[in-house]
C-alpha positions in Angstrom: -0.7 -36.1 -16.2 1.9 -38.3 -14.6 3.8 -36.7 -11.7 7.4 -36.0 -12.7 10.3 -36.5 -10.2 11.7 -33.5 -8.3 14.7 -33.3 -10.6 12.4 -32.2 -13.4 11.7 -28.9 -11.5 15.3 -28.2 -10.5 17.9 -26.1 -12.2 21.4 -27.3 -11.2 22.9 -23.9 -10.6 26.6 -24.3 -9.9 27.7 -24.6 -6.2 31.1 -23.6 -4.9 32.7 -23.5 -1.5 34.0 -20.4 0.3 37.6 -21.2 -0.5 37.1 -21.7 -4.2 39.4 -19.3 -6.2 37.5 -16.9 -8.5 39.8 -18.0 -11.4 38.6 -21.6 -11.1 34.9 -20.4 -11.2 35.7 -18.2 -14.2 37.3 -21.2 -16.0 34.4 -23.5 -15.1 31.7 -21.1 -16.2 33.6 -20.2 -19.3 33.0 -23.8 -20.7 30.2 -24.4 -23.1 26.7 -24.2 -21.5 26.1 -27.9 -21.7 29.3 -28.7 -19.8 28.5 -26.6 -16.7 27.5 -29.1 -14.1 24.9 -30.7 -16.4 23.1 -27.4 -17.1 21.5 -26.8 -20.5 21.6 -23.0 -20.1 24.1 -20.5 -19.0 23.6 -19.7 -15.2 23.1 -16.1 -14.0 24.4 -16.8 -10.4 26.2 -19.4 -8.3 25.2 -21.0 -5.0 27.7 -20.7 -2.1 27.9 -23.8 0.1 29.8 -24.7 3.3 32.1 -27.7 3.9 29.0 -29.9 4.3 27.5 -28.7 1.0 24.8 -26.7 2.8 23.7 -23.5 1.0 24.9 -20.2 2.5 23.7 -17.8 -0.1 23.9 -16.8 -3.7 26.3 -14.6 -5.8 25.5 -13.1 -9.2 27.9 -13.7 -11.9 28.2 -9.9 -12.6 29.7 -9.3 -9.2 32.1 -12.3 -9.5 33.1 -11.1 -12.9 33.8 -7.5 -11.6 35.9 -8.8 -8.8 37.9 -11.2 -11.0 38.4 -8.5 -13.7 39.5 -5.9 -11.1 42.0 -8.3 -9.7 43.4 -8.9 -13.2 43.8 -5.2 -13.8 45.5 -4.7 -10.4 49.2 -5.3 -10.6 49.7 -5.2 -6.8 47.5 -8.3 -6.0 49.6 -10.7 -3.9 47.0 -13.5 -3.6 44.2 -14.8 -5.7 40.7 -13.8 -4.6 38.4 -16.5 -3.4 34.7 -16.7 -2.8 34.9 -15.6 0.8 36.4 -12.3 -0.4 33.0 -11.6 -2.1 30.8 -12.2 1.0 29.9 -8.5 0.9 27.6 -9.3 -2.0 26.3 -12.6 -0.7 22.5 -12.6 -1.0 20.2 -14.8 1.1 18.2 -17.7 -0.4 15.1 -19.5 0.7 15.6 -23.2 1.6 12.9 -25.7 0.6 13.1 -29.2 2.1 11.4 -31.6 -0.3 11.2 -35.4 -0.9 11.7 -37.2 -4.2 8.1 -38.5 -3.9 5.8 -35.6 -4.8 2.0 -35.2 -5.0 -0.2 -32.5 -6.4 -0.7 -30.7 -3.0 3.1 -30.6 -2.5 3.6 -29.1 -6.0 0.8 -26.6 -5.3 2.5 -25.5 -2.1 5.8 -25.1 -4.0 4.0 -23.0 -6.7 2.6 -20.7 -4.0 6.0 -20.4 -2.4 7.5 -19.4 -5.8 4.9 -16.6 -6.2 5.4 -15.5 -2.6 9.2 -15.2 -3.0 9.7 -13.8 -6.5 13.0 -12.1 -5.9 14.9 -14.8 -4.1 16.2 -18.2 -5.4 14.4 -21.2 -3.8 17.2 -23.6 -3.0 16.0 -27.2 -2.5 17.8 -29.3 0.1 17.6 -33.0 1.1 16.8 -34.3 4.5 20.4 -33.7 5.6 20.2 -30.0 4.5 22.6 -30.6 1.5 22.1 -28.6 -1.7 20.2 -30.3 -4.5 19.4 -27.5 -6.9 17.4 -24.4 -7.5 13.7 -24.6 -8.1 12.8 -23.5 -11.6 9.7 -21.3 -11.3 9.0 -21.3 -15.1 8.9 -25.1 -15.4 7.0 -25.5 -12.1 4.2 -23.0 -12.9 4.0 -24.1 -16.4 3.4 -27.7 -15.4 0.8 -26.6 -12.8 -1.0 -24.6 -15.4 -1.2 -27.5 -17.8 -2.4 -29.8 -15.0 -5.1 -27.3 -14.1 -6.4 -27.2 -17.7 -6.4 -30.9 -18.1 -8.0 -32.9 -15.3 -7.2 -31.6 -11.8 -10.2 -29.7 -10.4 -8.8 -30.0 -6.9 -5.6 -28.2 -7.9 -5.2 -24.9 -6.1 -3.0 -23.0 -8.4 -2.0 -19.3 -8.2 -5.7 -18.4 -8.4 -6.6 -19.9 -5.0 -5.5 -18.8 -1.6 -3.4 -21.1 0.6 -6.3 -22.0 2.9 -9.7 -20.8 4.2 -13.3 -21.5 3.7 -14.0 -18.2 2.0 -11.5 -18.9 -0.8 -13.0 -22.4 -1.3 -16.5 -21.1 -1.6 -15.4 -18.4 -4.0 -13.7 -21.0 -6.2 -16.6 -23.4 -6.3 -19.0 -20.6 -7.1 -17.5 -20.4 -10.6 -18.2 -22.8 -13.4 -15.3 -25.3 -13.8 -14.3 -23.9 -17.1 -14.2 -20.3 -15.8 -12.3 -21.4 -12.7 -9.7 -23.3 -14.7 -9.5 -20.5 -17.3 -8.9 -17.8 -14.6 -6.4 -20.0 -12.8 -4.5 -20.8 -16.0 -4.4 -17.2 -17.0 -3.0 -16.1 -13.7 -0.4 -18.9 -13.8 0.6 -17.9 -17.3 1.1 -14.3 -16.3 3.2 -15.4 -13.3 5.2 -17.8 -15.4 5.9 -15.1 -17.9 6.8 -12.6 -15.2 9.3 -15.0 -13.5 10.7 -15.9 -16.9 11.4 -12.2 -17.6 12.9 -11.4 -14.3 16.0 -13.7 -14.7 17.3 -12.0 -17.9 16.3 -8.6 -16.7 18.3 -9.1 -13.4 21.3 -10.1 -15.5 21.0 -7.1 -17.8 20.6 -4.8 -14.9 23.7 -6.1 -13.2 25.8 -5.9 -16.4 24.6 -2.4 -17.2 25.6 -1.3 -13.7 29.0 -2.8 -14.2 29.4 -1.0 -17.5 28.8 2.3 -15.7 31.4 1.5 -13.1 34.6 3.4 -14.0 36.7 0.7 -12.3 35.7 -1.8 -15.1 36.6 0.6 -17.9 35.9 4.1 -19.1 33.0 4.9 -21.4 32.8 7.9 -23.7 29.9 10.3 -23.2 27.7 8.8 -25.9 28.3 5.2 -24.6 27.6 6.3 -21.0 24.3 8.0 -22.1 23.2 4.9 -24.1 23.9 2.5 -21.2 22.1 4.8 -18.8 19.0 4.7 -21.0 19.2 1.0 -21.2 19.4 0.7 -17.4 16.5 3.0 -17.0 14.4 1.0 -19.4 15.3 -2.3 -17.6 14.4 -0.8 -14.2 11.0 0.4 -15.6 10.3 -3.0 -17.0 11.4 -4.7 -13.8 9.1 -2.5 -11.8 6.2 -3.3 -14.1 6.8 -7.0 -13.8 6.9 -6.7 -10.0 3.6 -4.8 -10.1 2.1 -7.6 -12.2 3.3 -10.3 -9.8 1.9 -8.4 -6.8 -1.4 -7.9 -8.7 -1.7 -11.6 -9.4 -0.8 -12.5 -5.9 -3.6 -10.2 -4.7 -6.1 -11.8 -7.0 -5.0 -15.2 -5.7 -5.3 -14.1 -2.1 -1.7 -14.9 -1.4 -0.7 -11.6 0.3 -1.2 -11.4 4.0 -0.9 -8.4 6.2 1.1 -7.8 9.4 -0.8 -5.1 11.2 1.2 -3.1 13.8 1.8 0.4 15.1 3.2 2.6 12.4 4.5 5.8 13.8 3.7 8.7 11.5 6.7 11.0 12.0 9.3 8.4 10.9 7.1 7.3 8.1 6.7 10.9 6.8 10.4 11.7 7.2 11.6 8.6 5.3 8.9 8.7 2.5 10.8 10.7 -0.1 14.3 9.2 0.6 13.0 5.7 0.5 11.1 6.4 -2.7 14.2 7.9 -4.4 16.4 5.0 -3.3 14.1 2.6 -5.0 14.0 4.9 -8.1 17.7 5.7 -8.9 16.8 7.2 -12.2 14.8 9.9 -10.5 17.5 11.0 -8.1 19.2 13.5 -10.4 16.0 15.1 -11.6 14.1 15.1 -8.3 14.5 18.8 -7.5 11.0 18.7 -6.0 12.4 16.6 -3.1 14.0 19.6 -1.5 10.8 21.6 -1.4 8.5 18.6 -0.5 6.5 19.5 2.6 5.1 17.3 5.3 2.2 18.3 7.6 1.0 16.0 10.4 -2.3 17.6 11.4 -3.4 14.9 13.8 -3.0 14.4 17.5 -2.4 10.7 17.0 1.2 9.7 16.6 0.6 6.3 15.0 -1.8 4.2 13.0 -2.5 0.5 12.9 -1.3 -0.7 9.5 1.1 -2.9 7.6 4.2 -0.8 7.4 5.5 -2.4 4.2 2.2 -2.1 2.3 1.5 1.4 3.6 4.9 2.6 2.4 4.5 0.8 -0.9 1.1 2.4 -1.4 2.5 5.9 -0.8 5.4 5.1 -3.2 2.9 4.0 -5.9 1.0 7.3 -5.5 4.2 9.3 -5.9 5.1 7.3 -8.9 1.7 7.9 -10.4 1.9 11.6 -10.0 5.4 11.8 -11.5 4.4 9.6 -14.4 1.6 12.0 -15.3 3.7 15.1 -15.0 2.4 16.2 -11.6 5.3 17.3 -9.4 4.8 16.1 -5.9 4.5 19.0 -3.5 3.7 17.5 -0.1 2.1 15.0 2.2 -0.8 16.0 4.5 -1.8 13.5 7.3 -5.1 14.5 9.1 -8.3 12.9 10.3 -11.3 12.6 8.0 -14.1 11.8 10.3 -13.4 8.2 11.5 -10.5 7.8 9.1 -6.9 8.9 9.0 -6.0 10.3 5.6 -2.6 10.4 3.8 -2.9 13.0 1.1 -0.2 13.4 -1.5 -0.8 16.6 -3.4 0.6 18.5 -6.4 -0.2 22.0 -7.7 -0.1 20.5 -11.2 -3.3 19.1 -12.7 -3.3 15.7 -14.5 -4.8 16.0 -18.0 -7.4 13.3 -18.6 -6.3 10.9 -15.8 -7.1 7.3 -16.6 -8.6 4.7 -14.2 -8.8 4.4 -11.3 -8.4 8.2 -10.6 -10.7 10.0 -12.9 -12.1 8.4 -16.0 -15.6 6.9 -16.1 -15.8 3.2 -16.5 -16.4 1.9 -20.1 -20.0 0.7 -20.8 -19.0 -2.9 -21.3 -17.8 -3.1 -17.7 -20.7 -1.5 -15.9 -22.2 -4.8 -14.9 -19.3 -5.7 -12.6 -20.3 -5.4 -8.9 -17.9 -3.4 -6.8 -15.3 -2.8 -9.5 -11.6 -2.5 -8.7 -9.1 -0.2 -10.5 -8.6 -1.4 -14.0 -5.4 -3.4 -14.2 -5.4 -3.1 -18.0 -4.3 0.5 -17.6 -0.6 -0.1 -17.0 0.0 3.5 -15.9 -2.6 3.2 -13.2 -1.6 -0.3 -12.1 0.5 1.0 -9.2 -2.4 3.2 -8.1 -4.7 0.3 -8.3 -2.4 -1.7 -6.1 -2.3 1.1 -3.6 -6.1 1.0 -3.4 -6.2 -2.7 -3.0 -3.6 -2.6 -0.2 -5.6 0.1 1.5 -8.8 -2.0 1.2 -6.9 -5.0 2.7 -6.3 -2.8 5.7 -9.9 -1.7 6.0 -9.4 1.6 4.1 -9.9 3.1 0.7 -8.3 5.4 -1.9 -9.8 8.5 -3.5 -8.4 11.2 -5.7 -9.2 14.0 -8.1 -7.4 16.6 -10.3 -8.6 20.1 -11.3 -6.9 22.9 -13.2 -7.2 25.4 -10.3 -6.4 23.2 -7.3 -4.1 20.6 -8.9 -4.0 16.9 -8.0 -4.8 15.2 -4.6 -4.7 11.5 -4.0 -5.7 10.3 -0.5 -5.2 6.9 1.2 -7.7 6.4 4.0 -7.1 4.0 6.9 -9.4 3.4 9.9 -8.6 5.0 13.2 -9.4 3.9 16.7 -13.0 4.1 17.7 -12.1 6.4 20.7 -10.5 9.0 18.4 -12.6 12.1 18.2 -12.4 14.2 15.0 -13.8 17.7 14.1 -13.7 16.8 10.4 -16.5 15.2 8.4 -16.0 13.0 5.3 -18.3 13.9 2.4 -18.5 11.7 -0.8 -19.0 13.4 -4.2 -20.1 11.2 -7.1 -19.2 13.1 -10.2 -17.1 12.8 -13.3 -17.3 16.6 -14.0 -14.0 18.3 -13.5 -15.8 21.6 -13.2 -18.2 20.5 -10.6 -15.4 18.8 -8.5 -13.5 22.0 -8.6 -16.7 24.0 -7.6 -17.5 21.7 -4.6 -13.8 21.6 -3.4 -13.7 25.4 -3.6 -16.9 25.7 -1.5 -15.5 23.4 1.1 -12.1 24.9 1.6 -11.6 26.1 5.1 -14.5 24.1 6.4 -14.6 20.9 8.5 -15.6 18.9 5.5 -13.2 16.6 3.6 -14.0 15.5 0.1 -13.7 12.0 -1.5 -14.6 11.7 -5.1 -16.1 8.8 -7.0 -16.1 9.2 -10.9 -18.8 6.5 -11.5 -21.8 4.9 -9.8 -20.0 1.7 -9.3 -17.1 3.4 -7.5 -19.6 5.3 -5.5 -21.2 2.1 -4.4 -17.8 0.7 -3.3 -16.8 3.8 -1.4 -20.2 4.1 0.1 -20.1 0.6 1.4 -16.7 1.0 2.9 -16.6 4.6 4.1 -20.2 5.1 5.1 -20.1 8.9 4.8 -22.8 10.9 6.5 -23.5 12.8 3.3 -23.2 11.8 -0.4 -23.5 14.4 -3.2 -24.5 12.9 -6.5 -24.2 14.7 -9.9 -26.2 12.2 -11.9 -25.9 13.9 -15.3 -22.1 13.5 -15.3 -22.0 9.8 -14.4 -21.8 7.6 -17.5 -23.2 4.6 -15.7 -26.0 6.4 -13.9 -29.7 5.3 -14.4 -31.4 7.3 -17.1 -34.7 8.0 -15.2 -35.5 9.6 -11.9 -37.1 6.4 -10.8 -33.9 4.4 -11.5 -31.8 6.9 -9.6 -34.1 6.8 -6.6 -34.1 3.0 -6.7 -30.2 3.0 -6.7 -30.2 5.3 -3.7 -32.6 3.1 -1.9 -30.7 -0.1 -2.8 -27.4 1.3 -1.6 -29.0 2.7 1.6 -27.2 6.0 1.1 -27.6 8.3 4.1 -27.8 12.1 3.6 -28.0 12.0 -0.1 -28.1 15.3 -2.0 -28.7 15.5 -5.7 -26.8 18.1 -7.7 -28.1 19.3 -11.0 -28.4 22.4 -13.2 -31.5 24.4 -13.0 -31.5 24.6 -16.8 -31.3 20.9 -17.4 -34.0 19.3 -19.5 -34.5 16.0 -21.3 -33.9 17.7 -24.6 -30.2 18.3 -23.7 -29.3 14.7 -24.6 -28.8 11.4 -22.9 -25.9 12.6 -20.7 -27.4 15.8 -19.5 -30.2 16.3 -17.0 -30.9 12.6 -16.8 -31.1 12.4 -13.0 -33.7 14.2 -10.9 -35.0 16.3 -13.8 -37.7 18.8 -13.0 -39.7 17.5 -15.9 -39.6 13.9 -14.6 -41.9 14.6 -11.6 -39.6 13.3 -8.9 -42.3 13.4 -6.3 -44.3 10.9 -8.3 -41.2 8.8 -9.0 -40.5 8.7 -5.2 -44.0 7.7 -4.4 -44.0 5.0 -7.0 -40.7 3.5 -5.9 -41.3 3.9 -2.2 -37.9 5.7 -1.8 -37.0 8.9 0.0 -36.7 11.8 -2.3 -33.1 13.3 -1.9 -32.5 16.9 -1.3 -31.6 18.9 -4.4 -29.0 21.6 -4.9 -28.6 23.6 -8.1 -25.1 24.0 -9.4 -25.8 27.7 -10.2 -26.2 28.5 -6.5 -24.0 25.8 -5.1 -21.6 28.2 -3.4 -24.5 29.6 -1.3 -26.4 26.4 -0.6 -23.8 23.7 -0.1 -22.4 24.6 3.3 -25.8 25.2 5.0 -27.1 21.9 3.6 -24.0 19.9 4.8 -24.3 21.6 8.2 -27.9 20.6 8.5 -27.2 17.0 7.5 -23.8 16.4 9.2 -23.7 18.8 12.1 -27.3 19.2 13.3 -27.9 17.2 16.5 -30.5 14.4 16.1 -34.1 15.8 16.1 -36.8 14.1 18.2 -40.5 14.4 17.8 -40.6 16.2 21.2 -39.4 19.2 19.3 -42.8 19.5 17.7 -44.7 20.2 20.9 -46.3 23.6 21.1 -45.3 24.8 17.6 -47.5 27.1 15.7 -47.5 26.9 11.9 -49.4 28.5 9.0 -50.8 26.3 6.3 -50.8 28.8 3.4 -52.6 27.5 0.3 -51.8 29.6 -2.8 -55.0 30.7 -4.6 -57.5 27.9 -5.1 -54.9 25.1 -5.3 -55.7 21.8 -3.7 -53.9 21.0 -0.4 -50.9 18.7 -0.6 -50.2 18.0 3.1 -51.6 14.6 3.9 -54.4 14.6 6.5 -52.5 12.0 8.5 -49.5 14.4 8.9 -51.9 17.1 10.1 -53.4 14.6 12.6 -50.0 13.8 14.0 -49.1 17.5 14.3 -52.2 18.1 16.3 -51.4 15.1 18.4 -48.2 16.9 19.4 -50.3 20.0 20.3 -49.2 21.9 17.2 -51.4 24.9 16.3 -52.2 24.8 12.5 -53.7 28.0 11.1 -55.1 27.5 7.6 -55.2 30.6 5.3 -55.3 31.3 1.6 -54.9 35.1 1.4 -51.4 36.7 1.7 -52.6 39.8 3.5 -54.5 37.7 6.0 -51.5 35.4 6.4 -49.3 38.5 7.1 -51.8 39.7 9.8 -51.9 36.2 11.4 -48.1 36.1 11.4 -48.0 39.4 13.3 -50.6 38.2 15.9 -49.7 34.5 16.4 -46.0 34.6 15.7 -45.8 31.2 14.1 -42.5 29.2 13.8 -43.0 28.3 10.2 -45.2 28.6 7.1 -46.1 25.5 5.0 -46.9 26.3 1.4 -49.7 23.8 1.2 -50.2 23.6 -2.6 -50.3 20.5 -4.8 -48.7 22.5 -7.7 -45.3 24.1 -7.6 -45.6 27.7 -6.4 -45.1 30.3 -9.0 -42.4 33.0 -8.9 -45.1 35.7 -9.2 -46.7 34.3 -6.0 -43.4 34.3 -4.2 -42.8 37.9 -5.3 -46.1 38.9 -3.8 -45.3 37.0 -0.6 -42.0 38.9 -0.3 -43.9 42.1 -0.1 -45.6 41.0 3.1 -42.9 41.8 5.7 -44.2 39.8 8.7 -44.8 36.7 6.5 -41.6 36.9 4.5 -39.4 36.7 7.6 -40.7 33.2 8.6 -39.3 29.9 7.4 -41.2 28.9 4.3 -41.4 25.1 3.8 -42.3 23.9 0.3 -43.3 20.2 0.0 -43.6 20.8 -3.7 -40.5 23.0 -4.7 -40.8 25.7 -7.3 -39.9 24.8 -10.8 -37.4 27.7 -11.2 -35.6 27.2 -7.9 -32.7 29.6 -8.8 -35.2 32.4 -9.4 -36.9 31.6 -6.1 -33.7 31.7 -4.2 -32.9 35.1 -5.8 -35.8 36.6 -3.9 -33.9 36.1 -0.6 -36.8 34.4 1.1 -36.1 31.9 3.9 -37.4 29.1 1.5 -36.6 25.5 2.1 -37.6 22.5 0.0 -39.0 19.6 2.1 -40.4 17.0 -0.2 -39.6 14.3 2.4 -42.8 15.3 4.2 -44.7 13.8 1.3 -42.5 10.7 0.6 -41.3 9.5 4.0 -43.4 7.4 6.3 -44.5 8.7 9.7 -42.9 9.6 12.0 -39.8 10.3 9.8 -41.7 12.8 7.8 -42.3 14.9 10.9 -38.7 14.8 11.9 -37.8 16.0 8.4 -40.3 18.8 8.9 -38.5 20.0 12.0 -35.1 19.7 10.3 -36.4 21.8 7.4 -37.4 24.6 9.9 -33.9 24.5 11.4 -32.4 24.6 7.9 -34.2 27.7 6.8 -31.8 30.6 6.2 -32.2 33.7 8.3 -34.5 36.4 6.8 -32.6 39.4 5.4 -32.4 42.5 7.6 -34.8 45.3 6.9 
């Protein structure tokens, strides 16, 4: 395509000096559209210039019309108003110095500038700084989109960042057709967005003037209708702005300015700044008076982009209000190595869409590290909040339950020297009931809960947050592997530390494809772990989660690192139930003896009870290849000296809930069989420490 001259991309918006009377402007703009300084369309604003024809700013026609109309209604006006009388409403412009000789890189730079300054007119000036015209974003982006689709692979449209090797590699990794299609689609959305903003700005100004009593009185019905029109225009304008920001994010055109953001002023100004940007909510925002702020942190500031952080918090507030959840407060506190900004509501959100609660559709499960779905327009602001947090090295997480309401948290990194008494725990579950159960169990504890509603979100949060413990409820995740081997392989591939599998003790393969599909007791997880070379995660049953969750988290997150030196001098019973074959590998026994551990082998419960009284061992290993039966555990519970010792089960009982009901200090430690040495021995020592205390006589 031939390069057009610069005039092709300019709109000759009318320019007037400061001393021009408003009546002259009204007469000039009242002519037919084609007669207004060569323009083919009616302008929405004028450019104000100085004596040397250099641009000073812009005035909307709505404000000029209001001033001129008010002067006509005032009988006491002694002098005609001029442009300098309207300087109060003068808005800034962005000057662009350009030559008549253009090339593709110059046009691409102008296209990026248009997208970077969507709300301000781009005024083009010549080499002397004199006004030439206003850049037409619709015509410019449209021409760039056509050029990208035709024959310009080197064109960096809206879909490429301004510079940087990373963006170049990302672009060249795509097939030419895909790259051009993606760039053309983004350009089309940006072109449409800019085309919508001009008439919407005009409509918003005119509706504001209609509501001004100085222009004329409206009856009650007219006032209500105009107010509804204005609300609809504001909502549409906000949506267009969200789309523009999203496209700029996709194009890598938003850069951050990280600086110290002081928390107290940010919290104090949050609600007022939100309501000032949402005039339609001011009259109905009774919640603002009861909105509470709690800064539970010793740090008075955080390193962040103040604009993007404030925008993100505004997006979260808007999301809660749009879904009927009345905002109740802001809580700022440390979450491990992160600083959290939690906006909460006592109202639950029914069936929240992405990115908050819904599982990802099956057709999108192949995307690596998915982002919030921009196709869900209601969640677009929340998606932008997450993307802004990610640009600052943080994340976003949230959940909603009937009992505890809704909580959406922005996480930003804190200084490495900051010490925290709280621990971040990640829960991968799409079950509202389980999320509520886990949150209830962790209230009042040092643990803070982030929730991932799908495996792909879990992978993204895991990679960025690196939590010390991850709870996975496989049977509720729509995109989870359908076999135990697949689940173990996923855990191994993501290198998840401190993983704990949550499942129902009653789950079985007959319950259907979405129930019990993870670490099912009928799928032989020990064999699956051995076949895949992975480490078998710990398992907690949902029926006894309230009793077992806190001790398990304490053992994983709060227990000091264990060294093999802790094994020296231990005495342990190897209790083999009946005539069952032993399961403890001979190499593990050899290593235990190498650390001077005393191993006493016994297969009779009464004899084991006597040895326990004499030798006072530190633990008992149930050395059987088959899962120990409940009847055998009941018989063991009748041996008082034996029953008070930690009982380590490399092969856990099938009915774990029934086994726990016996109040024995029983701990599952399958890691002894699946982990390589010496990690298996460390897990053995950790299992002894994890054993619950024996009940008092």
